[in-house]
C-alpha positions in Angstrom: -3.2 67.6 33.2 -2.1 71.2 33.9 -3.7 74.0 32.0 -1.1 76.1 30.2 -1.0 79.2 28.0 -2.6 78.9 24.6 0.5 79.8 22.6 2.3 76.6 23.6 2.9 73.6 21.4 3.6 70.1 22.8 7.3 70.6 22.0 9.3 69.6 25.1 11.7 72.6 24.9 8.7 75.0 24.7 6.9 73.3 27.6 10.0 73.4 29.8 10.7 77.0 29.0 7.1 77.9 29.8 7.0 75.9 33.0 10.3 77.0 34.4 11.4 80.3 32.9 8.9 82.4 31.1 7.6 85.2 33.3 9.9 84.5 36.2 11.5 87.8 37.4 15.2 88.0 36.4 17.5 90.5 38.1 20.9 89.3 37.1 22.6 91.7 34.7 24.2 89.0 32.6 21.0 86.9 32.3 19.1 90.1 31.3 21.7 90.9 28.7 21.6 87.3 27.3 17.8 87.4 27.0 17.8 90.8 25.3 20.3 89.5 22.7 18.3 86.3 22.1 15.0 88.3 21.7 16.7 90.4 19.1 18.0 87.3 17.3 14.4 86.0 17.3 13.1 89.0 15.3 11.1 87.7 12.4 11.4 84.1 13.6 9.6 81.8 16.0 10.9 81.7 19.6 11.3 77.9 19.4 13.9 78.5 16.7 16.0 80.4 19.2 15.3 78.1 22.1 16.6 75.2 20.2 19.9 77.1 19.5 20.3 78.7 22.9 23.2 76.4 24.0 25.0 77.0 20.7 24.4 80.8 21.1 26.0 80.6 24.6 29.1 78.9 23.1 29.3 81.1 20.0 28.7 84.3 21.9 31.3 83.7 24.6 28.7 82.8 27.2 27.2 86.3 26.6 30.3 87.9 28.2 29.7 91.6 27.2 33.4 92.5 27.5 34.4 89.7 25.0 31.4 90.4 22.7 32.2 94.1 22.6 35.7 93.3 21.4 34.9 90.8 18.7 37.3 91.0 15.8 36.3 90.9 12.1 37.6 87.3 12.1 35.3 86.3 15.0 32.3 87.8 13.3 33.1 86.0 10.0 33.4 82.8 12.0 30.0 83.4 13.6 28.4 84.0 10.2 29.5 80.5 9.2 28.2 78.8 12.4 25.1 76.8 11.5 24.1 76.6 15.2 23.0 80.3 15.3 21.0 82.5 13.1 23.6 83.6 10.5 22.2 87.1 9.9 24.9 89.7 9.5 22.8 92.5 10.9 21.8 90.4 14.0 25.4 89.3 14.7 26.7 92.9 14.3 23.8 94.1 16.6 24.9 91.6 19.3 28.4 93.2 19.3 26.9 96.7 19.2 24.5 95.8 22.1 27.4 94.5 24.1 29.2 97.9 23.7 26.0 99.7 24.6 25.4 97.4 27.6 28.9 98.2 29.0 28.1 101.9 28.7 24.8 101.4 30.6 26.8 99.7 33.4 29.1 102.7 33.5 26.2 105.2 33.5 23.8 103.3 35.8 26.1 100.8 37.7 23.6 98.0 36.9 21.7 96.9 33.8 19.1 95.4 36.2 18.4 98.8 37.7 18.2 100.5 34.3 15.9 97.9 32.7 13.6 97.4 35.6 13.1 101.2 35.9 10.6 100.9 33.1 8.2 99.1 35.4 9.2 101.0 38.6 11.2 98.0 39.8 8.0 95.8 40.2 6.5 93.2 37.8 3.2 94.1 36.2 0.6 91.4 36.6 -1.9 91.4 33.8 -5.2 89.5 33.8 -5.5 88.2 30.2 -8.1 85.4 29.7 -7.0 84.5 26.2 -3.8 84.9 24.2 -5.7 87.3 21.8 -5.9 89.9 24.6 -2.1 90.1 25.0 -0.7 93.2 23.3 2.4 93.1 21.0 3.7 96.3 22.7 2.8 98.6 25.5 3.7 102.1 26.7 6.5 100.6 28.9 8.0 98.6 26.0 7.8 101.7 23.8 9.6 103.7 26.4 12.2 100.9 26.9 12.7 100.7 23.1 13.3 104.5 22.8 15.7 104.5 25.7 17.7 101.5 24.5 17.9 102.9 21.0 19.1 106.2 22.3 21.9 104.3 24.1 22.9 102.6 20.9 21.2 99.2 21.1 19.9 97.5 17.9 17.0 95.1 17.3 15.2 96.6 20.3 11.9 97.7 18.8 8.8 97.9 21.0 7.6 94.4 20.2 11.0 92.9 20.9 11.2 94.8 24.1 7.7 93.6 25.2 8.7 89.9 24.4 11.8 90.6 26.5 9.7 92.0 29.4 7.4 88.9 29.3 10.4 86.5 29.2 12.2 88.1 32.2 9.1 88.6 34.3 8.7 92.3 34.1 5.2 91.5 33.1 3.2 88.4 34.0 1.4 87.5 30.7 0.4 84.0 31.5 -3.3 83.7 30.9 -5.3 83.6 34.1 -6.3 79.9 33.6 -2.7 78.9 33.2 -1.3 77.1 36.3 1.8 79.4 36.2 -0.3 82.6 36.4 -0.7 82.4 40.2 2.7 80.9 40.8 4.3 83.9 39.0 2.0 86.3 40.8 3.1 84.8 44.1 6.7 85.2 43.1 6.1 88.8 42.2 4.3 89.5 45.5 7.3 88.3 47.5 9.7 90.8 45.8 
């Protein structure tokens, strides 16, 4: 039996996410945008709540196409607020549209969301050495800096804690505990970049 991070439950969706995605460096603009939107949707909820709805979010949110999302009509937003497959929070749905608009501006200003977002860790994943989940911080200087920069560009639901969860998810930091079998696998991925 493989040793995994302490935060996991035996839920199949959680296990698959942990074993295949969490902490793997992501450099694709659209994938980064999707994860930032999903992390914002998760605010105040458990991550499993969002993971179970990810497929529905992709359909409801136009496969996270920022051009389409930026131009949602009031009718589209009302339809989303009636969709039981997503979190029907008016502020979060409005934030997704606002974030799409801000994302498009970042692309204009920086040519790449990837380059902008990874600049907060100097383009390289940070490998931490936590022995237990209790050592892992909720936010860091880097997530605070990211949060401030994203807010300045007009993003919503991007506080320091959300930004840190995003950084963990997209592999900007390796926060697998050191006894987790994925710790070294992720570290090796990071070393090859």
